[in-house]
MARNU-657233 format. One record per residue (C-alpha): residue in one letter; y, z, x. Coordinates in nm, 2 decimals. Each point is the difference from the previous one (the first is absolute). Layout:
// MARNU-657233
+----+--------+--------+--------+
: aa :      y :      z :      x :
+----+--------+--------+--------+
:  a :      Y :      Z :      X :
...
+----+--------+--------+--------+
END
This chain:
// MARNU-657233
+----+--------+--------+--------+
: aa :      y :      z :      x :
+----+--------+--------+--------+
:  x :   0.00 :   0.00 :   0.00 :
:  x :   0.24 :   0.08 :   0.28 :
:  x :  -0.02 :  -0.35 :   0.14 :
:  x :   0.08 :  -0.16 :  -0.34 :
:  x :   0.30 :   0.22 :  -0.05 :
:  x :   0.15 :  -0.07 :   0.34 :
:  x :  -0.05 :  -0.38 :  -0.01 :
:  x :   0.22 :  -0.26 :  -0.15 :
:  x :   0.35 :  -0.06 :  -0.11 :
:  x :   0.07 :   0.31 :  -0.21 :
:  x :   0.27 :  -0.04 :  -0.26 :
:  x :   0.12 :   0.23 :  -0.28 :
:  x :   0.22 :  -0.02 :  -0.30 :
:  x :   0.29 :   0.25 :  -0.01 :
:  x :  -0.09 :   0.33 :  -0.14 :
:  x :   0.12 :   0.03 :  -0.36 :
:  x :   0.01 :   0.31 :  -0.22 :
:  x :  -0.13 :  -0.04 :  -0.35 :
:  x :  -0.03 :   0.25 :  -0.29 :
:  x :  -0.38 :   0.06 :  -0.03 :
:  x :   0.03 :  -0.04 :  -0.38 :
:  x :   0.19 :  -0.33 :   0.01 :
:  x :  -0.15 :  -0.33 :  -0.10 :
:  x :  -0.25 :   0.16 :  -0.24 :
:  x :  -0.11 :   0.26 :   0.24 :
:  x :  -0.18 :  -0.24 :   0.24 :
:  x :   0.07 :   0.22 :   0.31 :
:  x :  -0.09 :   0.32 :  -0.19 :
:  x :  -0.33 :  -0.16 :  -0.09 :
:  x :  -0.07 :  -0.10 :   0.36 :
:  x :   0.09 :   0.34 :   0.13 :
:  x :  -0.21 :   0.19 :  -0.26 :
:  x :  -0.31 :  -0.22 :   0.05 :
:  x :  -0.27 :   0.14 :   0.22 :
:  x :   0.01 :  -0.14 :   0.35 :
:  x :  -0.38 :  -0.04 :  -0.02 :
:  x :   0.05 :  -0.28 :  -0.26 :
:  x :   0.24 :  -0.28 :   0.12 :
:  x :   0.23 :  -0.14 :  -0.27 :
:  x :  -0.04 :  -0.35 :  -0.14 :
:  x :   0.02 :  -0.27 :   0.27 :
:  x :   0.00 :   0.26 :   0.29 :
:  x :  -0.28 :   0.01 :   0.26 :
:  x :   0.04 :   0.37 :   0.10 :
:  x :   0.24 :   0.29 :  -0.01 :
:  x :   0.09 :   0.24 :   0.28 :
:  x :   0.17 :   0.33 :  -0.11 :
:  x :   0.16 :   0.25 :   0.23 :
:  x :   0.25 :   0.28 :   0.03 :
:  x :   0.27 :   0.07 :   0.26 :
:  x :   0.02 :   0.38 :   0.00 :
:  x :   0.26 :   0.02 :   0.27 :
:  x :   0.27 :  -0.13 :  -0.24 :
:  x :   0.19 :   0.23 :  -0.24 :
:  x :  -0.11 :  -0.06 :  -0.27 :
:  x :  -0.32 :  -0.16 :   0.11 :
:  x :  -0.04 :  -0.38 :  -0.05 :
:  x :  -0.30 :  -0.14 :  -0.17 :
:  x :  -0.10 :  -0.36 :   0.09 :
:  x :  -0.21 :  -0.26 :  -0.16 :
:  x :  -0.08 :  -0.33 :   0.17 :
:  x :  -0.15 :  -0.26 :  -0.23 :
:  x :  -0.18 :  -0.27 :   0.20 :
:  x :   0.05 :  -0.34 :  -0.18 :
:  x :  -0.21 :  -0.23 :   0.22 :
:  x :  -0.38 :  -0.02 :   0.02 :
:  x :  -0.16 :   0.15 :   0.30 :
:  x :  -0.09 :  -0.35 :   0.14 :
:  x :   0.36 :  -0.13 :  -0.04 :
:  x :   0.17 :  -0.15 :   0.31 :
:  x :   0.29 :   0.23 :  -0.05 :
:  x :   0.07 :   0.35 :  -0.15 :
:  x :   0.24 :   0.05 :  -0.30 :
:  x :   0.07 :   0.34 :  -0.16 :
:  x :   0.25 :   0.19 :  -0.22 :
:  x :   0.11 :   0.34 :   0.12 :
:  x :   0.11 :   0.27 :  -0.25 :
:  x :   0.18 :   0.31 :   0.12 :
:  x :   0.06 :   0.30 :  -0.23 :
:  x :   0.11 :   0.36 :   0.01 :
:  x :  -0.09 :   0.29 :  -0.23 :
:  x :   0.22 :   0.05 :  -0.30 :
:  x :   0.20 :  -0.32 :   0.07 :
:  x :  -0.04 :  -0.30 :  -0.24 :
:  x :   0.12 :  -0.25 :   0.26 :
:  x :  -0.27 :  -0.20 :   0.20 :
:  x :   0.07 :  -0.19 :   0.32 :
:  x :  -0.17 :  -0.34 :   0.00 :
:  x :  -0.04 :  -0.27 :   0.25 :
:  x :  -0.24 :  -0.28 :   0.09 :
:  x :  -0.15 :  -0.03 :   0.34 :
:  x :  -0.19 :  -0.30 :   0.15 :
:  x :  -0.10 :  -0.17 :   0.32 :
:  x :  -0.02 :  -0.34 :  -0.16 :
:  x :   0.15 :  -0.25 :   0.26 :
:  x :   0.36 :  -0.06 :  -0.11 :
:  x :   0.13 :  -0.35 :  -0.08 :
:  x :   0.36 :  -0.11 :  -0.02 :
:  x :   0.31 :   0.16 :   0.15 :
:  x :   0.04 :   0.37 :   0.06 :
:  x :   0.27 :   0.02 :  -0.27 :
:  x :  -0.23 :  -0.15 :  -0.27 :
:  x :  -0.10 :   0.23 :  -0.29 :
:  x :  -0.34 :   0.18 :   0.02 :
:  x :  -0.16 :  -0.22 :  -0.26 :
:  x :   0.10 :  -0.31 :   0.21 :
:  x :  -0.11 :   0.15 :   0.34 :
:  x :  -0.33 :   0.14 :  -0.13 :
:  x :  -0.10 :  -0.25 :  -0.27 :
:  x :  -0.37 :   0.13 :  -0.03 :
:  x :   0.10 :   0.37 :  -0.02 :
:  x :   0.28 :  -0.03 :  -0.25 :
:  x :  -0.22 :  -0.09 :  -0.30 :
:  x :  -0.24 :   0.28 :   0.08 :
:  x :   0.28 :   0.25 :  -0.01 :
:  x :   0.10 :  -0.11 :  -0.35 :
:  x :  -0.36 :   0.01 :  -0.13 :
:  x :  -0.09 :   0.35 :   0.12 :
:  x :   0.03 :   0.22 :  -0.31 :
+----+--------+--------+--------+
END
């Protein structure tokens, strides 16, 4: 796993903060679902907690690509206890195309649709 995570051209969307109950509670559903059962269109889930932060930060990483994919794409969710705001960003090592100033969907054309389908 360490080799996969270090390889490639890592790119991420900017972190956005979203109310966990917005958009019909999609994020709330993802956060309340057991990490042992990946949500629809996700290959795996990794859950963690950063106890050195005050208050602690809970993380969920939703793997969007199959295990045999030539690249890795995931959605990262960051939450804190008693706060309804969730930090969200997409992360991938899909080789970029286009210029550095292009939008994420244009630079990472295979990852962008996966991000939109993970619910």
